[in-house]
LUMRO-791756 format. One record per residue (C-alpha): x, y, z. Coordinates in steps of 0.25 Angstrom, whole numbers, padded with zeros to 4 digits, always signed. Layout:
<atoms>
XYZ...
</atoms>
This chain:
<atoms>
+0293-0929+0313+0301-0927+0326+0314-0930+0320+0313-0918+0310+0308-0908+0321+0322-0908+0328+0330-0904+0315+0334-0889+0314+0326-0881+0305+0338-0877+0296+0339-0892+0293+0326-0892+0285+0329-0878+0279+0342-0885+0273+0334-0896+0268+0324-0887+0262+0334-0879+0255+0341-0892+0250+0327-0897+0245+0324-0884+0238+0338-0884+0231+0336-0898+0227+0322-0895+0221+0327-0883+0213+0339-0890+0209+0331-0902+0203+0322-0892+0197+0333-0885+0190+0340-0898+0185+0326-0904+0180+0323-0892+0172+0336-0891+0166+0336-0906+0162+0322-0904+0157+0326-0893+0147+0338-0900+0143+0330-0913+0140+0319-0905+0133+0330-0899+0124+0335-0913+0120+0320-0917+0117+0318-0905+0108+0331-0908+0101+0327-0923+0100+0313-0919+0094+0320-0912+0083+0328-0924+0080+0316-0933+0080+0309-0924+0070+0321-0924+0061+0322-0939+0062+0307-0941+0059+0308-0931+0047+0320-0939+0042+0313-0952+0043+0300-0947+0037+0307-0941+0025+0317-0952+0022+0314-0962+0011+0322-0973+0018+0319-0978+0032+0331-0975+0040+0332-0984+0052+0343-0975+0059+0334-0963+0058+0322-0971+0064+0331-0976+0075+0336-0962+0078+0321-0957+0079+0318-0969+0088+0329-0965+0097+0326-0950+0097+0312-0953+0101+0317-0962+0112+0326-0951+0117+0314-0941+0116+0305-0950+0125+0317-0951+0135+0318-0936+0135+0303-0934+0137+0303-0944+0149+0315-0936+0155+0308-0923+0153+0295-0928+0159+0302-0933+0171+0309-0920+0172+0296-0912+0172+0291-0921+0183+0303-0918+0191+0302-0903+0189+0287-0903+0193+0290-0911+0205+0302-0902+0209+0293-0889+0207+0282-0895+0216+0292-0899+0227+0298-0885+0226+0285-0879+0228+0282-0889+0240+0295-0884+0246+0291-0870+0245+0278-0873+0251+0285-0881+0262+0294-0869+0265+0283-0859+0266+0274-0868+0275+0285-0875+0283+0276-0888+0283+0284-0900+0288+0275-0909+0280+0279-0902+0267+0293-0902+0271+0294-0917+0271+0285-0918+0259+0295-0908+0252+0307-0916+0257+0302-0929+0252+0297-0924+0239+0310-0918+0236+0317-0931+0240+0308-0939+0230+0311-0929+0219+0326-0931+0221+0324-0946+0220+0315-0944+0208+0325-0936+0201+0336-0946+0204+0327-0957+0199+0323-0950+0186+0338-0946+0184+0342-0961+0185+0331-0965+0176+0334-0955+0165+0349-0958+0166+0346-0973+0164+0337-0970+0152+0347-0961+0145+0358-0971+0147+0351-0980+0138+0348-0969+0128+0355-0969+0114+0353-0955+0110
</atoms>
């Protein structure tokens, strides 16, 4: 691409630094959110166990406890789907970071554009997932 050949080399160095900073920032945020969601899931598993024991050991069927169990299971499935999406983001982010390291060591122009485009797609994907889960949890009762 002739247009990009006329740009100064420190322009690409700046973009490389910004992309690597974004990748590491997204990785840190994704890992933090993953651990927080995982701790919520562990807490919810204990609540589900307690509700199941209470329902099993009670002589009278309590509709409130049954509905609490239903909502706790629903909440758990939402948390699992969120953690699965975060795992995908973390894996893709690590792959892109490795791709950037390879690009910086080889200085391949093709890898540069692949890395830039992939980083842009990761950012768009993160925004999409964030909006999806915001909408999902706006409707969540628990």
